[in-house]
PDB file of N, CA, C and O in Angstrom:
ATOM      1  N   PRO A   1    -174.422-104.756 101.622  1.00  0.00           N
ATOM      2  CA  PRO A   1    -175.455-105.266 102.413  1.00  0.00           C
ATOM      3  C   PRO A   1    -175.121-104.933 103.922  1.00  0.00           C
ATOM      4  O   PRO A   1    -173.951-104.785 104.277  1.00  0.00           O
ATOM      5  N   GLY A   2    -176.090-104.829 104.724  1.00  0.00           N
ATOM      6  CA  GLY A   2    -175.987-104.591 106.202  1.00  0.00           C
ATOM      7  C   GLY A   2    -176.077-105.952 106.964  1.00  0.00           C
ATOM      8  O   GLY A   2    -176.594-106.922 106.411  1.00  0.00           O
ATOM      9  N   ALA A   3    -175.625-106.020 108.104  1.00  0.00           N
ATOM     10  CA  ALA A   3    -175.537-107.244 108.876  1.00  0.00           C
ATOM     11  C   ALA A   3    -175.811-106.851 110.407  1.00  0.00           C
ATOM     12  O   ALA A   3    -175.415-105.800 110.910  1.00  0.00           O
ATOM     13  N   ASN A   4    -176.483-107.758 111.021  1.00  0.00           N
ATOM     14  CA  ASN A   4    -176.849-107.525 112.480  1.00  0.00           C
ATOM     15  C   ASN A   4    -177.237-108.896 113.124  1.00  0.00           C
ATOM     16  O   ASN A   4    -177.221-109.941 112.474  1.00  0.00           O
ATOM     17  N   ALA A   5    -177.571-108.830 114.391  1.00  0.00           N
ATOM     18  CA  ALA A   5    -177.970-109.964 115.200  1.00  0.00           C
ATOM     19  C   ALA A   5    -176.914-111.043 115.119  1.00  0.00           C
ATOM     20  O   ALA A   5    -177.326-112.140 114.742  1.00  0.00           O
ATOM     21  N   PRO A   6    -175.624-110.935 115.405  1.00  0.00           N
ATOM     22  CA  PRO A   6    -174.696-112.094 115.337  1.00  0.00           C
ATOM     23  C   PRO A   6    -174.832-113.114 116.394  1.00  0.00           C
ATOM     24  O   PRO A   6    -175.500-112.941 117.414  1.00  0.00           O
ATOM     25  N   ALA A   7    -174.205-114.129 116.124  1.00  0.00           N
ATOM     26  CA  ALA A   7    -173.977-115.355 117.170  1.00  0.00           C
ATOM     27  C   ALA A   7    -172.625-115.824 116.772  1.00  0.00           C
ATOM     28  O   ALA A   7    -172.337-116.120 115.613  1.00  0.00           O
ATOM     29  N   ALA A   8    -171.777-115.882 117.814  1.00  0.00           N
ATOM     30  CA  ALA A   8    -170.458-116.331 117.531  1.00  0.00           C
ATOM     31  C   ALA A   8    -170.267-117.743 118.256  1.00  0.00           C
ATOM     32  O   ALA A   8    -170.907-118.015 119.273  1.00  0.00           O
ATOM     33  N   ILE A   9    -169.373-118.607 117.691  1.00  0.00           N
ATOM     34  CA  ILE A   9    -169.195-119.924 118.337  1.00  0.00           C
ATOM     35  C   ILE A   9    -167.730-120.251 118.003  1.00  0.00           C
ATOM     36  O   ILE A   9    -167.231-119.808 116.969  1.00  0.00           O
ATOM     37  N   PHE A  10    -167.038-121.011 118.850  1.00  0.00           N
ATOM     38  CA  PHE A  10    -165.713-121.655 118.540  1.00  0.00           C
ATOM     39  C   PHE A  10    -165.959-123.074 118.263  1.00  0.00           C
ATOM     40  O   PHE A  10    -166.474-123.834 119.083  1.00  0.00           O
ATOM     41  N   ASP A  11    -165.569-123.422 117.056  1.00  0.00           N
ATOM     42  CA  ASP A  11    -165.742-124.722 116.609  1.00  0.00           C
ATOM     43  C   ASP A  11    -164.556-125.737 116.910  1.00  0.00           C
ATOM     44  O   ASP A  11    -164.547-126.884 116.463  1.00  0.00           O
ATOM     45  N   GLY A  12    -163.634-125.244 117.651  1.00  0.00           N
ATOM     46  CA  GLY A  12    -162.375-126.188 118.215  1.00  0.00           C
ATOM     47  C   GLY A  12    -161.282-125.726 117.236  1.00  0.00           C
ATOM     48  O   GLY A  12    -160.154-126.103 117.551  1.00  0.00           O
ATOM     49  N   THR A  13    -161.370-125.049 116.210  1.00  0.00           N
ATOM     50  CA  THR A  13    -160.350-124.651 115.276  1.00  0.00           C
ATOM     51  C   THR A  13    -160.195-123.199 115.047  1.00  0.00           C
ATOM     52  O   THR A  13    -159.106-122.626 115.028  1.00  0.00           O
ATOM     53  N   ARG A  14    -161.547-122.537 114.844  1.00  0.00           N
ATOM     54  CA  ARG A  14    -161.620-121.083 114.645  1.00  0.00           C
ATOM     55  C   ARG A  14    -162.944-120.580 115.067  1.00  0.00           C
ATOM     56  O   ARG A  14    -163.836-121.369 115.380  1.00  0.00           O
ATOM     57  N   TYR A  15    -163.095-119.426 115.086  1.00  0.00           N
ATOM     58  CA  TYR A  15    -164.300-118.758 115.441  1.00  0.00           C
ATOM     59  C   TYR A  15    -165.185-118.619 114.314  1.00  0.00           C
ATOM     60  O   TYR A  15    -164.694-118.330 113.223  1.00  0.00           O
ATOM     61  N   GLN A  16    -166.622-118.814 114.454  1.00  0.00           N
ATOM     62  CA  GLN A  16    -167.370-118.509 113.405  1.00  0.00           C
ATOM     63  C   GLN A  16    -168.394-117.618 113.832  1.00  0.00           C
ATOM     64  O   GLN A  16    -168.745-117.639 115.012  1.00  0.00           O
ATOM     65  N   LEU A  17    -168.936-116.806 112.983  1.00  0.00           N
ATOM     66  CA  LEU A  17    -169.788-115.572 113.280  1.00  0.00           C
ATOM     67  C   LEU A  17    -170.973-115.827 112.287  1.00  0.00           C
ATOM     68  O   LEU A  17    -170.759-115.858 111.075  1.00  0.00           O
ATOM     69  N   PHE A  18    -172.209-116.008 112.804  1.00  0.00           N
ATOM     70  CA  PHE A  18    -173.495-116.161 111.974  1.00  0.00           C
ATOM     71  C   PHE A  18    -174.203-114.981 112.110  1.00  0.00           C
ATOM     72  O   PHE A  18    -174.325-114.634 113.284  1.00  0.00           O
ATOM     73  N   TYR A  19    -174.775-114.158 111.182  1.00  0.00           N
ATOM     74  CA  TYR A  19    -175.424-112.983 111.375  1.00  0.00           C
ATOM     75  C   TYR A  19    -176.539-112.840 110.263  1.00  0.00           C
ATOM     76  O   TYR A  19    -176.481-113.484 109.216  1.00  0.00           O
ATOM     77  N   SER A  20    -177.573-111.941 110.562  1.00  0.00           N
ATOM     78  CA  SER A  20    -178.491-111.547 109.716  1.00  0.00           C
ATOM     79  C   SER A  20    -178.037-110.607 108.706  1.00  0.00           C
ATOM     80  O   SER A  20    -177.295-109.665 108.983  1.00  0.00           O
ATOM     81  N   ARG A  21    -178.506-110.868 107.448  1.00  0.00           N
ATOM     82  CA  ARG A  21    -178.000-110.026 106.301  1.00  0.00           C
ATOM     83  C   ARG A  21    -179.142-109.358 105.685  1.00  0.00           C
ATOM     84  O   ARG A  21    -180.163-110.030 105.542  1.00  0.00           O
ATOM     85  N   TYR A  22    -179.134-108.085 105.280  1.00  0.00           N
ATOM     86  CA  TYR A  22    -180.141-107.384 104.709  1.00  0.00           C
ATOM     87  C   TYR A  22    -179.745-106.946 103.293  1.00  0.00           C
ATOM     88  O   TYR A  22    -178.601-106.537 103.098  1.00  0.00           O
ATOM     89  N   ARG A  23    -180.700-107.018 102.227  1.00  0.00           N
ATOM     90  CA  ARG A  23    -180.262-106.389 101.002  1.00  0.00           C
ATOM     91  C   ARG A  23    -181.535-105.565 100.646  1.00  0.00           C
ATOM     92  O   ARG A  23    -182.632-106.055 100.379  1.00  0.00           O
ATOM     93  N   ASN A  24    -181.224-104.231 100.681  1.00  0.00           N
ATOM     94  CA  ASN A  24    -182.333-103.142 100.144  1.00  0.00           C
ATOM     95  C   ASN A  24    -182.633-103.173  98.662  1.00  0.00           C
ATOM     96  O   ASN A  24    -181.714-103.263  97.849  1.00  0.00           O
ATOM     97  N   GLU A  25    -183.821-103.106  98.318  1.00  0.00           N
ATOM     98  CA  GLU A  25    -184.165-102.816  97.054  1.00  0.00           C
ATOM     99  C   GLU A  25    -185.057-101.683  97.031  1.00  0.00           C
ATOM    100  O   GLU A  25    -185.843-101.555  97.970  1.00  0.00           O
ATOM    101  N   PRO A  26    -185.048-100.740  95.978  1.00  0.00           N
ATOM    102  CA  PRO A  26    -185.810 -99.510  95.948  1.00  0.00           C
ATOM    103  C   PRO A  26    -187.257 -99.634  96.434  1.00  0.00           C
ATOM    104  O   PRO A  26    -188.031-100.486  95.999  1.00  0.00           O
ATOM    105  N   GLY A  27    -187.558 -98.753  97.335  1.00  0.00           N
ATOM    106  CA  GLY A  27    -189.052 -98.668  97.767  1.00  0.00           C
ATOM    107  C   GLY A  27    -189.391 -99.778  98.817  1.00  0.00           C
ATOM    108  O   GLY A  27    -190.462 -99.717  99.421  1.00  0.00           O
ATOM    109  N   VAL A  28    -188.532-100.755  99.039  1.00  0.00           N
ATOM    110  CA  VAL A  28    -188.846-101.822 100.010  1.00  0.00           C
ATOM    111  C   VAL A  28    -187.688-102.090 100.984  1.00  0.00           C
ATOM    112  O   VAL A  28    -186.881-102.991 100.757  1.00  0.00           O
ATOM    113  N   PRO A  29    -187.606-101.246 102.149  1.00  0.00           N
ATOM    114  CA  PRO A  29    -186.488-101.423 103.076  1.00  0.00           C
ATOM    115  C   PRO A  29    -186.461-102.849 103.582  1.00  0.00           C
ATOM    116  O   PRO A  29    -187.533-103.414 103.803  1.00  0.00           O
ATOM    117  N   PHE A  30    -185.307-103.471 103.782  1.00  0.00           N
ATOM    118  CA  PHE A  30    -184.999-104.731 104.360  1.00  0.00           C
ATOM    119  C   PHE A  30    -185.876-105.829 103.781  1.00  0.00           C
ATOM    120  O   PHE A  30    -186.359-106.702 104.502  1.00  0.00           O
ATOM    121  N   ASN A  31    -186.087-105.769 102.386  1.00  0.00           N
ATOM    122  CA  ASN A  31    -186.966-106.846 101.856  1.00  0.00           C
ATOM    123  C   ASN A  31    -186.404-108.157 101.648  1.00  0.00           C
ATOM    124  O   ASN A  31    -187.168-109.071 101.337  1.00  0.00           O
ATOM    125  N   ILE A  32    -185.149-108.372 101.780  1.00  0.00           N
ATOM    126  CA  ILE A  32    -184.525-109.730 101.538  1.00  0.00           C
ATOM    127  C   ILE A  32    -183.569-109.813 102.791  1.00  0.00           C
ATOM    128  O   ILE A  32    -182.656-109.028 103.046  1.00  0.00           O
ATOM    129  N   GLN A  33    -183.945-110.887 103.502  1.00  0.00           N
ATOM    130  CA  GLN A  33    -183.120-111.373 104.584  1.00  0.00           C
ATOM    131  C   GLN A  33    -182.593-112.711 104.547  1.00  0.00           C
ATOM    132  O   GLN A  33    -183.357-113.620 104.222  1.00  0.00           O
ATOM    133  N   SER A  34    -181.369-112.965 104.840  1.00  0.00           N
ATOM    134  CA  SER A  34    -180.719-114.344 104.899  1.00  0.00           C
ATOM    135  C   SER A  34    -179.733-114.206 105.950  1.00  0.00           C
ATOM    136  O   SER A  34    -179.509-113.168 106.573  1.00  0.00           O
ATOM    137  N   ILE A  35    -179.058-115.520 106.130  1.00  0.00           N
ATOM    138  CA  ILE A  35    -178.020-115.594 107.237  1.00  0.00           C
ATOM    139  C   ILE A  35    -176.833-115.847 106.612  1.00  0.00           C
ATOM    140  O   ILE A  35    -176.736-116.720 105.749  1.00  0.00           O
ATOM    141  N   GLY A  36    -175.720-115.014 107.048  1.00  0.00           N
ATOM    142  CA  GLY A  36    -174.444-115.341 106.546  1.00  0.00           C
ATOM    143  C   GLY A  36    -173.475-115.760 107.616  1.00  0.00           C
ATOM    144  O   GLY A  36    -173.784-115.798 108.807  1.00  0.00           O
ATOM    145  N   ARG A  37    -172.235-116.087 107.121  1.00  0.00           N
ATOM    146  CA  ARG A  37    -171.395-116.609 108.109  1.00  0.00           C
ATOM    147  C   ARG A  37    -169.868-116.037 107.741  1.00  0.00           C
ATOM    148  O   ARG A  37    -169.545-115.884 106.563  1.00  0.00           O
ATOM    149  N   ALA A  38    -169.074-115.772 108.696  1.00  0.00           N
ATOM    150  CA  ALA A  38    -167.784-115.315 108.598  1.00  0.00           C
ATOM    151  C   ALA A  38    -166.888-116.125 109.650  1.00  0.00           C
ATOM    152  O   ALA A  38    -167.460-116.581 110.640  1.00  0.00           O
ATOM    153  N   TRP A  39    -165.622-116.311 109.501  1.00  0.00           N
ATOM    154  CA  TRP A  39    -164.822-116.910 110.453  1.00  0.00           C
ATOM    155  C   TRP A  39    -163.474-116.053 110.731  1.00  0.00           C
ATOM    156  O   TRP A  39    -162.976-115.258 109.934  1.00  0.00           O
ATOM    157  N   SER A  40    -163.021-116.352 111.926  1.00  0.00           N
ATOM    158  CA  SER A  40    -161.730-115.625 112.386  1.00  0.00           C
ATOM    159  C   SER A  40    -161.009-116.557 113.208  1.00  0.00           C
ATOM    160  O   SER A  40    -161.591-117.403 113.888  1.00  0.00           O
ATOM    161  N   GLU A  41    -159.608-116.414 113.161  1.00  0.00           N
ATOM    162  CA  GLU A  41    -158.675-117.148 114.203  1.00  0.00           C
ATOM    163  C   GLU A  41    -158.323-116.171 115.291  1.00  0.00           C
ATOM    164  O   GLU A  41    -157.673-116.640 116.225  1.00  0.00           O
ATOM    165  N   ASP A  42    -158.642-114.881 115.337  1.00  0.00           N
ATOM    166  CA  ASP A  42    -158.172-114.010 116.342  1.00  0.00           C
ATOM    167  C   ASP A  42    -159.195-113.016 116.855  1.00  0.00           C
ATOM    168  O   ASP A  42    -158.949-112.092 117.630  1.00  0.00           O
ATOM    169  N   LEU A  43    -160.428-113.332 116.303  1.00  0.00           N
ATOM    170  CA  LEU A  43    -161.587-112.350 116.811  1.00  0.00           C
ATOM    171  C   LEU A  43    -161.437-110.901 116.290  1.00  0.00           C
ATOM    172  O   LEU A  43    -162.275-110.063 116.623  1.00  0.00           O
ATOM    173  N   GLU A  44    -160.429-110.584 115.507  1.00  0.00           N
ATOM    174  CA  GLU A  44    -160.264-109.253 115.017  1.00  0.00           C
ATOM    175  C   GLU A  44    -160.446-109.232 113.459  1.00  0.00           C
ATOM    176  O   GLU A  44    -161.201-108.391 112.970  1.00  0.00           O
ATOM    177  N   GLN A  45    -159.816-110.078 112.706  1.00  0.00           N
ATOM    178  CA  GLN A  45    -159.888-110.225 111.228  1.00  0.00           C
ATOM    179  C   GLN A  45    -160.909-111.348 110.965  1.00  0.00           C
ATOM    180  O   GLN A  45    -160.800-112.508 111.363  1.00  0.00           O
ATOM    181  N   TRP A  46    -161.851-110.867 110.284  1.00  0.00           N
ATOM    182  CA  TRP A  46    -163.092-111.780 109.847  1.00  0.00           C
ATOM    183  C   TRP A  46    -163.126-111.953 108.380  1.00  0.00           C
ATOM    184  O   TRP A  46    -163.051-110.978 107.633  1.00  0.00           O
ATOM    185  N   MET A  47    -163.239-113.169 107.944  1.00  0.00           N
ATOM    186  CA  MET A  47    -163.314-113.554 106.550  1.00  0.00           C
ATOM    187  C   MET A  47    -164.739-114.070 106.092  1.00  0.00           C
ATOM    188  O   MET A  47    -165.198-115.154 106.452  1.00  0.00           O
ATOM    189  N   PRO A  48    -165.349-113.230 105.308  1.00  0.00           N
ATOM    190  CA  PRO A  48    -166.855-113.763 104.908  1.00  0.00           C
ATOM    191  C   PRO A  48    -166.707-115.132 104.175  1.00  0.00           C
ATOM    192  O   PRO A  48    -165.819-115.429 103.377  1.00  0.00           O
ATOM    193  N   ASP A  49    -167.635-115.825 104.552  1.00  0.00           N
ATOM    194  CA  ASP A  49    -167.869-117.149 103.702  1.00  0.00           C
ATOM    195  C   ASP A  49    -168.121-116.854 102.189  1.00  0.00           C
ATOM    196  O   ASP A  49    -169.055-116.114 101.879  1.00  0.00           O
ATOM    197  N   PRO A  50    -167.345-117.390 101.276  1.00  0.00           N
ATOM    198  CA  PRO A  50    -167.656-117.098  99.906  1.00  0.00           C
ATOM    199  C   PRO A  50    -168.878-117.692  99.270  1.00  0.00           C
ATOM    200  O   PRO A  50    -169.272-117.406  98.139  1.00  0.00           O
ATOM    201  N   LYS A  51    -169.477-118.593 100.137  1.00  0.00           N
ATOM    202  CA  LYS A  51    -170.800-119.163  99.817  1.00  0.00           C
ATOM    203  C   LYS A  51    -172.096-118.426 100.420  1.00  0.00           C
ATOM    204  O   LYS A  51    -173.228-118.910 100.402  1.00  0.00           O
ATOM    205  N   ASN A  52    -171.752-117.195 100.948  1.00  0.00           N
ATOM    206  CA  ASN A  52    -172.823-116.442 101.541  1.00  0.00           C
ATOM    207  C   ASN A  52    -173.855-116.019 100.499  1.00  0.00           C
ATOM    208  O   ASN A  52    -173.464-115.757  99.362  1.00  0.00           O
ATOM    209  N   PRO A  53    -175.118-115.938 100.807  1.00  0.00           N
ATOM    210  CA  PRO A  53    -175.753-116.182 102.106  1.00  0.00           C
ATOM    211  C   PRO A  53    -175.624-117.729 102.337  1.00  0.00           C
ATOM    212  O   PRO A  53    -175.633-118.516 101.390  1.00  0.00           O
ATOM    213  N   ARG A  54    -175.513-118.093 103.538  1.00  0.00           N
ATOM    214  CA  ARG A  54    -175.398-119.527 103.994  1.00  0.00           C
ATOM    215  C   ARG A  54    -176.746-120.059 104.064  1.00  0.00           C
ATOM    216  O   ARG A  54    -176.900-121.247 103.779  1.00  0.00           O
ATOM    217  N   PHE A  55    -177.886-119.254 104.450  1.00  0.00           N
ATOM    218  CA  PHE A  55    -179.231-119.729 104.652  1.00  0.00           C
ATOM    219  C   PHE A  55    -180.246-118.727 104.289  1.00  0.00           C
ATOM    220  O   PHE A  55    -180.060-117.528 104.498  1.00  0.00           O
ATOM    221  N   HIS A  56    -181.365-119.216 103.724  1.00  0.00           N
ATOM    222  CA  HIS A  56    -182.629-118.324 103.761  1.00  0.00           C
ATOM    223  C   HIS A  56    -183.736-119.273 103.574  1.00  0.00           C
ATOM    224  O   HIS A  56    -183.615-120.257 102.844  1.00  0.00           O
ATOM    225  N   PRO A  57    -184.875-118.982 104.256  1.00  0.00           N
ATOM    226  CA  PRO A  57    -186.105-119.858 104.144  1.00  0.00           C
ATOM    227  C   PRO A  57    -186.436-120.236 102.644  1.00  0.00           C
ATOM    228  O   PRO A  57    -186.095-119.479 101.734  1.00  0.00           O
ATOM    229  N   ALA A  58    -187.051-121.321 102.423  1.00  0.00           N
ATOM    230  CA  ALA A  58    -187.601-121.644 101.158  1.00  0.00           C
ATOM    231  C   ALA A  58    -188.663-120.677 100.799  1.00  0.00           C
ATOM    232  O   ALA A  58    -189.419-120.197 101.644  1.00  0.00           O
ATOM    233  N   ASP A  59    -188.716-120.376  99.438  1.00  0.00           N
ATOM    234  CA  ASP A  59    -189.803-119.437  98.941  1.00  0.00           C
ATOM    235  C   ASP A  59    -191.300-120.063  99.151  1.00  0.00           C
ATOM    236  O   ASP A  59    -192.279-119.317  99.181  1.00  0.00           O
ATOM    237  N   ALA A  60    -191.412-121.438  99.289  1.00  0.00           N
ATOM    238  CA  ALA A  60    -192.607-122.123  99.313  1.00  0.00           C
ATOM    239  C   ALA A  60    -193.326-121.749 100.641  1.00  0.00           C
ATOM    240  O   ALA A  60    -194.551-121.626 100.619  1.00  0.00           O
ATOM    241  N   TRP A  61    -192.656-121.567 101.758  1.00  0.00           N
ATOM    242  CA  TRP A  61    -193.372-121.242 102.809  1.00  0.00           C
ATOM    243  C   TRP A  61    -192.920-119.888 103.428  1.00  0.00           C
ATOM    244  O   TRP A  61    -193.236-119.577 104.577  1.00  0.00           O
ATOM    245  N   CYS A  62    -192.209-119.140 102.667  1.00  0.00           N
ATOM    246  CA  CYS A  62    -191.882-117.655 103.131  1.00  0.00           C
ATOM    247  C   CYS A  62    -191.817-116.853 101.929  1.00  0.00           C
ATOM    248  O   CYS A  62    -190.765-116.709 101.307  1.00  0.00           O
ATOM    249  N   PRO A  63    -192.933-116.318 101.581  1.00  0.00           N
ATOM    250  CA  PRO A  63    -192.916-115.558 100.370  1.00  0.00           C
ATOM    251  C   PRO A  63    -192.301-114.170 100.611  1.00  0.00           C
ATOM    252  O   PRO A  63    -192.745-113.296 101.356  1.00  0.00           O
ATOM    253  N   TRP A  64    -191.073-114.125  99.758  1.00  0.00           N
ATOM    254  CA  TRP A  64    -190.236-112.910 100.145  1.00  0.00           C
ATOM    255  C   TRP A  64    -190.930-111.530  99.511  1.00  0.00           C
ATOM    256  O   TRP A  64    -190.711-110.415  99.985  1.00  0.00           O
ATOM    257  N   ALA A  65    -191.724-111.757  98.468  1.00  0.00           N
ATOM    258  CA  ALA A  65    -192.398-110.541  97.963  1.00  0.00           C
ATOM    259  C   ALA A  65    -193.426-109.987  98.712  1.00  0.00           C
ATOM    260  O   ALA A  65    -193.846-108.871  98.405  1.00  0.00           O
ATOM    261  N   VAL A  66    -193.969-110.698  99.797  1.00  0.00           N
ATOM    262  CA  VAL A  66    -195.065-110.196 100.500  1.00  0.00           C
ATOM    263  C   VAL A  66    -194.509-109.217 101.675  1.00  0.00           C
ATOM    264  O   VAL A  66    -193.538-109.547 102.355  1.00  0.00           O
ATOM    265  N   ARG A  67    -195.112-108.143 101.838  1.00  0.00           N
ATOM    266  CA  ARG A  67    -194.817-107.184 102.937  1.00  0.00           C
ATOM    267  C   ARG A  67    -195.981-107.164 103.961  1.00  0.00           C
ATOM    268  O   ARG A  67    -197.147-107.254 103.578  1.00  0.00           O
ATOM    269  N   SER A  68    -195.657-107.047 105.235  1.00  0.00           N
ATOM    270  CA  SER A  68    -196.658-106.979 106.128  1.00  0.00           C
ATOM    271  C   SER A  68    -196.347-105.772 107.222  1.00  0.00           C
ATOM    272  O   SER A  68    -195.251-105.549 107.734  1.00  0.00           O
ATOM    273  N   GLU A  69    -197.496-105.098 107.437  1.00  0.00           N
ATOM    274  CA  GLU A  69    -197.267-103.952 108.296  1.00  0.00           C
ATOM    275  C   GLU A  69    -196.226-102.998 107.988  1.00  0.00           C
ATOM    276  O   GLU A  69    -195.552-102.424 108.843  1.00  0.00           O
ATOM    277  N   GLY A  70    -196.089-102.809 106.410  1.00  0.00           N
ATOM    278  CA  GLY A  70    -195.372-101.785 106.039  1.00  0.00           C
ATOM    279  C   GLY A  70    -193.921-102.025 105.604  1.00  0.00           C
ATOM    280  O   GLY A  70    -193.442-101.436 104.634  1.00  0.00           O
ATOM    281  N   TRP A  71    -193.177-102.981 106.411  1.00  0.00           N
ATOM    282  CA  TRP A  71    -191.825-103.260 106.015  1.00  0.00           C
ATOM    283  C   TRP A  71    -191.248-104.692 106.179  1.00  0.00           C
ATOM    284  O   TRP A  71    -190.382-105.059 105.385  1.00  0.00           O
ATOM    285  N   PHE A  72    -191.621-105.415 107.034  1.00  0.00           N
ATOM    286  CA  PHE A  72    -191.054-106.744 107.263  1.00  0.00           C
ATOM    287  C   PHE A  72    -191.964-107.836 106.574  1.00  0.00           C
ATOM    288  O   PHE A  72    -193.180-107.646 106.572  1.00  0.00           O
ATOM    289  N   ARG A  73    -191.501-108.830 106.060  1.00  0.00           N
ATOM    290  CA  ARG A  73    -192.082-110.020 105.500  1.00  0.00           C
ATOM    291  C   ARG A  73    -192.906-110.742 106.748  1.00  0.00           C
ATOM    292  O   ARG A  73    -192.746-110.488 107.941  1.00  0.00           O
ATOM    293  N   GLN A  74    -193.785-111.660 106.203  1.00  0.00           N
ATOM    294  CA  GLN A  74    -194.421-112.454 107.137  1.00  0.00           C
ATOM    295  C   GLN A  74    -193.690-113.336 107.992  1.00  0.00           C
ATOM    296  O   GLN A  74    -194.140-113.710 109.075  1.00  0.00           O
ATOM    297  N   ALA A  75    -192.379-113.741 107.462  1.00  0.00           N
ATOM    298  CA  ALA A  75    -191.454-114.527 108.123  1.00  0.00           C
ATOM    299  C   ALA A  75    -190.128-113.930 107.918  1.00  0.00           C
ATOM    300  O   ALA A  75    -189.665-113.830 106.782  1.00  0.00           O
ATOM    301  N   CYS A  76    -189.451-113.501 109.029  1.00  0.00           N
ATOM    302  CA  CYS A  76    -188.169-112.848 108.735  1.00  0.00           C
ATOM    303  C   CYS A  76    -187.105-113.985 109.110  1.00  0.00           C
ATOM    304  O   CYS A  76    -187.384-114.900 109.884  1.00  0.00           O
ATOM    305  N   CYS A  77    -185.849-113.839 108.484  1.00  0.00           N
ATOM    306  CA  CYS A  77    -184.869-114.748 108.679  1.00  0.00           C
ATOM    307  C   CYS A  77    -183.695-114.036 109.288  1.00  0.00           C
ATOM    308  O   CYS A  77    -182.819-113.540 108.580  1.00  0.00           O
ATOM    309  N   ARG A  78    -183.675-113.981 110.703  1.00  0.00           N
ATOM    310  CA  ARG A  78    -182.756-113.185 111.566  1.00  0.00           C
ATOM    311  C   ARG A  78    -182.408-113.866 112.675  1.00  0.00           C
ATOM    312  O   ARG A  78    -182.890-114.965 112.951  1.00  0.00           O
ATOM    313  N   ALA A  79    -181.483-113.212 113.438  1.00  0.00           N
ATOM    314  CA  ALA A  79    -181.030-113.580 114.798  1.00  0.00           C
ATOM    315  C   ALA A  79    -180.614-115.088 114.892  1.00  0.00           C
ATOM    316  O   ALA A  79    -181.266-115.810 115.647  1.00  0.00           O
ATOM    317  N   PRO A  80    -179.641-115.577 114.223  1.00  0.00           N
ATOM    318  CA  PRO A  80    -179.274-117.029 114.203  1.00  0.00           C
ATOM    319  C   PRO A  80    -178.807-117.355 115.646  1.00  0.00           C
ATOM    320  O   PRO A  80    -178.371-116.483 116.398  1.00  0.00           O
ATOM    321  N   HIS A  81    -178.917-118.590 115.969  1.00  0.00           N
ATOM    322  CA  HIS A  81    -178.302-119.168 117.271  1.00  0.00           C
ATOM    323  C   HIS A  81    -177.784-120.513 116.807  1.00  0.00           C
ATOM    324  O   HIS A  81    -178.438-121.275 116.096  1.00  0.00           O
ATOM    325  N   VAL A  82    -176.584-120.748 117.251  1.00  0.00           N
ATOM    326  CA  VAL A  82    -175.899-122.095 116.749  1.00  0.00           C
ATOM    327  C   VAL A  82    -175.343-122.652 117.977  1.00  0.00           C
ATOM    328  O   VAL A  82    -174.739-121.992 118.823  1.00  0.00           O
ATOM    329  N   LEU A  83    -175.621-124.122 118.036  1.00  0.00           N
ATOM    330  CA  LEU A  83    -175.132-124.807 119.252  1.00  0.00           C
ATOM    331  C   LEU A  83    -174.717-126.141 118.655  1.00  0.00           C
ATOM    332  O   LEU A  83    -175.061-126.519 117.536  1.00  0.00           O
ATOM    333  N   ARG A  84    -173.864-126.896 119.589  1.00  0.00           N
ATOM    334  CA  ARG A  84    -173.397-128.176 119.217  1.00  0.00           C
ATOM    335  C   ARG A  84    -174.502-129.153 119.379  1.00  0.00           C
ATOM    336  O   ARG A  84    -175.128-129.083 120.437  1.00  0.00           O
ATOM    337  N   TYR A  85    -174.849-130.051 118.512  1.00  0.00           N
ATOM    338  CA  TYR A  85    -175.940-131.076 118.585  1.00  0.00           C
ATOM    339  C   TYR A  85    -175.286-132.504 118.182  1.00  0.00           C
ATOM    340  O   TYR A  85    -174.732-132.603 117.086  1.00  0.00           O
ATOM    341  N   ALA A  86    -175.341-133.490 118.970  1.00  0.00           N
ATOM    342  CA  ALA A  86    -174.732-134.675 118.571  1.00  0.00           C
ATOM    343  C   ALA A  86    -173.327-134.412 117.937  1.00  0.00           C
ATOM    344  O   ALA A  86    -172.488-133.742 118.539  1.00  0.00           O
ATOM    345  N   ASP A  87    -173.103-134.930 116.768  1.00  0.00           N
ATOM    346  CA  ASP A  87    -171.894-134.919 116.114  1.00  0.00           C
ATOM    347  C   ASP A  87    -171.735-133.684 115.046  1.00  0.00           C
ATOM    348  O   ASP A  87    -170.812-133.662 114.231  1.00  0.00           O
ATOM    349  N   GLY A  88    -172.712-132.682 115.133  1.00  0.00           N
ATOM    350  CA  GLY A  88    -172.754-131.618 114.319  1.00  0.00           C
ATOM    351  C   GLY A  88    -173.223-130.372 114.988  1.00  0.00           C
ATOM    352  O   GLY A  88    -173.073-130.232 116.202  1.00  0.00           O
ATOM    353  N   TRP A  89    -173.791-129.451 114.239  1.00  0.00           N
ATOM    354  CA  TRP A  89    -174.149-128.288 114.761  1.00  0.00           C
ATOM    355  C   TRP A  89    -175.585-128.057 114.377  1.00  0.00           C
ATOM    356  O   TRP A  89    -176.031-128.569 113.349  1.00  0.00           O
ATOM    357  N   LEU A  90    -176.428-127.203 115.271  1.00  0.00           N
ATOM    358  CA  LEU A  90    -177.862-126.923 115.049  1.00  0.00           C
ATOM    359  C   LEU A  90    -177.953-125.324 115.044  1.00  0.00           C
ATOM    360  O   LEU A  90    -177.473-124.615 115.928  1.00  0.00           O
ATOM    361  N   MET A  91    -178.599-124.892 113.984  1.00  0.00           N
ATOM    362  CA  MET A  91    -178.937-123.463 113.967  1.00  0.00           C
ATOM    363  C   MET A  91    -180.408-123.213 113.935  1.00  0.00           C
ATOM    364  O   MET A  91    -181.144-123.810 113.149  1.00  0.00           O
ATOM    365  N   TYR A  92    -180.831-122.329 114.794  1.00  0.00           N
ATOM    366  CA  TYR A  92    -182.283-121.865 114.749  1.00  0.00           C
ATOM    367  C   TYR A  92    -182.234-120.397 114.677  1.00  0.00           C
ATOM    368  O   TYR A  92    -181.235-119.783 115.054  1.00  0.00           O
ATOM    369  N   TYR A  93    -183.288-119.808 114.201  1.00  0.00           N
ATOM    370  CA  TYR A  93    -183.546-118.409 114.021  1.00  0.00           C
ATOM    371  C   TYR A  93    -184.953-117.931 114.508  1.00  0.00           C
ATOM    372  O   TYR A  93    -185.274-116.748 114.399  1.00  0.00           O
TER     373      TYR A  93
END
């Protein structure tokens, strides 16, 4: 899978990187998008989260099988942004 549109944060212990992930299927480029996560203690060695993908929109409001304008779905899941919010974290994309 390919990855792009990263957002890095420091959570007080280690660095976390959230990024868009693509998985190609024959005849439909970039047809599945999700958001993955990796972490690092030194910004050089990155460990992918074993629970990847960490997020993708619910099929009820984001029909993954539908293509618009030739290659992207009606709702893409990319370019995550993460920020501290109250006692936790907020991610928007």
